[in-house]
N, C-alpha and C positions, 0 to 999 in steps of 0.2 A: 497419393496415399493420404488418407485423412489423419490429421494430428489428433492427439488426445483431447484438446479443448474443443475440437470440432465434432467429436462424437456425441450422439444423443445422451441426455442425462442418465437414462436407464443403463446404458452401456458403461458409462463412467462409474456409476455406483456399483455395477456388477464387478468391474475390474478392481475397484477399491476394496471390495469385500475380501479379496485374496491377498492384499498387500500386508506385509509385516507392519507393525505399529510405527516403527521409525520411518518407513517409506510413506505410510499414510500421512504422517505429520509433515513430511517434506512436500508431498503432493498438495496438501492444503495450503501451503505457503506460496505456491506458484502464482495464484491469482485469486481475486475475490470470487469469481464465478466457481472456481474449483473448490474453494473453501465452502461456499454455500451448498454445492452439490453433495459434498461428503460429510456435511455437518451431522446428519442423523447417524452415520456409521461411527464417526468420532465420539458422539455423545453416548452411543450404546457401548462402545468398546472401553471407554475410559470412566464412565460414570454410572453404569448400571449396577456394578458391585463396587462399593467403597469400603476400604479398610483403614481404620485409624487406631491410634493408641492413646492412652491417657497422658498426653503431653500437650502443652499449650499450643504449639504451632500446628500440630496434627489436628487438634480439635478446631482451631481457627480456620484451617483449610476447609473442613467440613461445613463450618458456619458460612464461609464465603460461597460455597457451592449451594447451600440451602437458600441463600439470598439472591441467587441468579434466577431470573425469570424463566429460563428454559432448562438449564442443567439440573435444577432441583427436581424437575418432573421426571428425569431419567433414572434417578436412584431407585433401584428395586430391592437391593440388599445392602444392609449396613453391618459391617463386621467390626467388633472390638477385639484387638489383639493384645496380648499380654507382654509385649516387648517393653522393657524398662531398663534403666541403668542401675547397677548395684556396685557396691564396693566388694572387692575380693576379700578384704580384711576389714573388720569393723574398726580396727585401730587406726586405719588410714584416714586422715582428715581430708575434707573437701577444700582444696586450696582455692583461694579467691583471687581473681585477676582484677586489680583496681580499675583497669581500663573498661571493664564491663559494667562499672557503676553508671557509665554514660549510655543512654539508650540509642545513641547515634548508630551503633552497629546494626540495630534492628532495621534502620532505613536502608542499609546496604544490600539486603537480600531482596530478591525479586521472585517470590514464589509464583508458580504458574499452575493453573488448574490441571490436576491429573498427573503432575510430575513430582519428582523428588530432587530436582536440581536447584541448588541454592548457592549463591556466592559465598565464598569463605568470609566468616564474620570476625576473624581475628587477623590483625595486621602482622603477617609473618615476617615482615622486614624488621620489626622491632624486637622480636624475641626468637629464640631458637625454636624450630618446628616442634620438637618433642615437648619442650616446656609449654609451648602454646597449646598443644593438644591436651597436655596434662591439666593445665588450668581450665581449659574448655570442658574437660570431662567433669571436673568438680562443679563447675558452674551449671552444667546441664543437670547434674544430679540435684543440686539445690533448687533449681527451677522446677524440676519434676516433683520434688517433695512439696514445694510451696503451692503447686497447682492442685494438689489432692485435697480431699476433705471439703468438698463444696464447690470449688471453682470448676473442677472437671465435670461434675454433674450439671452445673448450671450451663456450661458450654454445650454439653450434649443435649440438654433440654432445649436450648435456643435453636439448635440445628434441627432436632427431630420435629419441632413444631412446623417446620417448613418443608417436610419431605412427605407429601401426601400419598405417593405411590410406593413407598417403602413397605414391602410385605414380609421381609425376612430379617431377623436379627441373628447375629452369629457371634459366638465367643470362640476364638481359635488362636493357635500359634503357628498354623501352617501357611499363613500368608504374610507378606511384607506390608505393613501399614505405611500410609503416607508419612514421610518424615524420618523413617528409620535409616534411610541411606545417609542422610546428613549426620545422624547420630553415629553410624558406623564409621564415618570418615573422621569423627572427632574423638570417640572414646578409645582410650588406651589404658594399659595396665598402670596402676592397680585397680582400675575400674573395669567393668565388663557390661556388655549388653546382652541380657538374657531374653530369650523368646518365650519361654514357658517354664513350667515347674521343673526344677533341676533336682536330680536324684541326690546331689551333694548338699542341697540346702532346702530340703523339701518343705519343712514346716512353715518357714517364712514365705516361700513361694506359693504354697497353697493358700495362705491367708491373703496374699495379693490377688490370686485368682478369684477368691471369694469376693474380695472388694470390687474387682472389675465387674463381675457378674451382678452384684447388688447395685452398683452405680448405673449400669446399663438398664436394668429392669426398672429401677426407680425413676430414671429419666423418661423411659418409654411410657410408664404409667401416667406420670404427671403431664407429659406432652400429648397424651392420647394418640400416640402413634398407631396407625391402623395395621400393625403387623399381624400376620396369621401363622408365621412359622418361626420357631426358635431352634437354632442349631448350636449345640455345645460339642466341640470337637477339639480336644487337646491331646498332646502327646506326639506331635510331629517330630520325627527324628531326621537329623542331617549329619553330615560327616564331622561337623565341628563341635557338637555338643551332645550330651546324653540326657534326654528328657524323659519324663514319665507323664502319663495321663493324670487327670485330676481324680482325686479320690471321691467316693460317694459321699463322704462326710461334708464336702464343700456345699452340697445341694441342700438348701433350706429356703424358706420363704421370708420375705420382708412383711412384717405385720400389716395387714390391711390391703395387700396387693392382690388383685385378681384380674386376669386377662381373658375376658369372655369371648374375644374374637379369635383367640389362638386355637388352631385345629391341628397343627403339625409340630411335633417335638422329636428332636434327634439328639440322643445322648451317647457319646463315646467316652467310657470311663475306664479307670484302672480296675483290673480284676482283683487287686489286693486292697487291704485296708491300711490306712495311715495310723500307726500305733502311737503317734504323737497327739492324736485327736481322740475324741470320745468314740468308743466302740459301739455305743448305743445310737446308731445313725438312722434307724428306721423311722422314728417320729419326724425327724427333719426331712427325710426323703418324702414321706407322706404329705407333709405341709407343702413341700415344693410342688408336688404333683397336683395338689388341691388348688393351686393358683390358676390351673387351666381347666375349668369345668366343662368346656366344650371340646376337649381334645379327642380327635378321631383317628389320627394317623401317628403311630408311635414307633420310633426306631431306638433300639437299645443294643449297644455293642460294647465289647471289652477288647482293648488293645493288648498287644503282646501275646499272641497265641502260644508262645513258648511256656507261658504260665498255666497251661491247662492243668487243673487239678490242684493248684497251689493256692489255698485259702480263697477259693472262689466265693463271691458274695451273692451269686444268683440263688444259692440255696436258702438264703435269708430273704432276698428281695422278692422272690416269687410269692411269698406268703402275704406281703403287704401291697403288692401291685394290683390296683383296682382302678379301671378307667371306664366309667359308665357308658360312654358313647364310642368306644373303640370300634373302628371299622377295618383298619389295616394295621398290621404289626410286622416289623422287620427285626429279627433277632439274630445276633451274630457273635461268633467267637467265644463260646464258653462251653463247659461240660455240664451235664445234668443227667437226670434219669427220667424215664418216660412219665412217671407219676407226677414229678414236679413240673415238667414242661407241659404235659397234658392238662394238669390241674390248673395251671395259670391261664391257659387258653380257653378251656371249657368254662371257666368262670365268666368269660366274656361272650359266650355263645349266642346270647340274645342279639348282639350287634355285629359280631366279627364276621367279615366277608373275605378278607385277603390275608394270607399268612406266608411269610418268607423266612426260611432258615438259611443262614450262611455260616459255613464252617462250624457247625454244631457237632459236638462230640457227645453221643448218647451212650452212657454207660450201660453195660449189660444188654446192648442191642434193643430189640423190641420196636424197631422202626415200623414194621408192618402193622403191628397192633396200634401204635400211636397214630399213624397216618389214617387208618380206617376210622379211629375214634374221632379225629379232627374232621374228616370228610363228612361224617354223619351229623356234624353240627348243622343246625337248620339254615343258617345264612351263608355258610362258607361257599365261595365260588372258585377259589384258586388257592393252591398250596404250591409253593416253589421251594426247591432245595438247591442250594449253590455250594458245591464242594463240601458237602457234609461228610462226617466221619461215619462210615458204615460199621467200622470195627472199633473196638476199644483202643487199639493202638493207632492213634491218629497219624503216625508217620508212615503207615503202610501206603503203598501206591494205590490209586483208585482202580477199581475193576475196569477192564477194557470194555465191558458190555454196557456200562452205565455212564451216560454223559455227565460232565461236570455240573451242568444246569438242567434240571428237570422240573416240569410243571404239571400239576394235577388239575385238570379242568372238568373232567367227567369220569364216569366209571371205567371207561376204556383206559384212559391214562393212569388212573389209580391202579388198575390191575397191572399195567405195564411197569410202573415204577416199583410196585411191590415185587413183581417178578425180578426186576433188576437187583433189588436189595437181597432177595433170597438167593439169586445166583452169586452175588458178591459174598454172602455168608458162606455158601458152599465152597467158593474159591478160597476163602479165608481158612475154613476148616481143613481143606485139602492142603493148603500151604503150611498150616500148623503141623499137620501130620507128617508132611515131607521134612520139615525142619526137625521134628522130633526124631524121625528115622535117621537123618544125617547125623544128628547129635549122638544117637545110640551107636551108629557105625563108627564114629570117631572115637567114642569111649572104648568100644570093643577092640578097635585097631590098636589103640594105645595099650590096652590090657594085654593083647597078644604079643605086642612088641616087648613089653616088660617081662612077660613070662619067658619068651624066647631068649631074651638077654640073660635072665637068671639061669636058664638051663645051660647055656654055653659057659 
């Protein structure tokens, strides 16, 4: 029986494709030949998407990758995450560990490309573990604050200049950036490690989110990074914290910035407004969109579908949304009326080709009228509906006759989808009538019971 090293290179690579990452790393350490055969897979899995935070070691890791002759070419997506250390109470001081005045501890860590494993940098034999972590938390916070306001942007700029194949920038809290595991191991109460905008401390967190976004875009502009896609996706929820998406007021431009190569923009925003910031957000949003004059593919979504109908911003946003070269649009998770939604899209009929609706709640119905209007636009080739609300009550179950995902690509599929919608409306009306009759029967039964009781 042939051993693994004796198999052809193509077979070894095929097997390596299905290995978990830890097993792939173990396989690469067995021999130089195995390391060489699986290098492309390793490079793709660990370096194609890189996520960092505005922290010195995290940015330095990105710089190290950007200076590697091969690995820098593998980076296709660079994500900036909003993880950072904060004090739970502003009155708590950042305690200083005098041993940290010596930089020798820096030489004790051995960061490896693509990993978060680092040696402990405090001598736990000298102090109690809790005291050690408490001092370390304060030291990390001071280092984080000292790295801001120039040094972080300079580090990003240095790295971005050497990432020629990076085509996507991302602002997110849904990924773990390089270095966060080390911070998680160190940070203890009264400090905390936040991933994104917290509902408990929203104003300051939104300011930090705005700072990260501005820093990322400024560095990208100065470095002439050839990115074509920008993805802003905040509001990731996990069992340990309650986060909220970024508010639309965060979006504004930096004076003089323009990204002529950018064609794809994805925004996932809060459906609510931050009342701690200006309610006059439309000018800032317009300036933000004007930074991308060649934008052709636009995704706009609102998180927290439970907030349908609660201070929605789309009713104001649709009036200022204008994208001259728009070809494909993806809209999700908001409620509107046919005239608002249709008016937004008809405004772009000279260029618009592909329309996708996801979980859209159309008040007062009129889906058939809206779909016909959109299909009659001169360049539209496809309209897709994904789990859209056929009825005003978005909690009602979907009709059994209409799939969750439907696409209109010609007159036949248009008639089919409209037929499904009409059947769904009939089912809804029938269900409403049945519910009304049951309610009336219950009222009559209660009335008869009360009359009979009084007669007795």
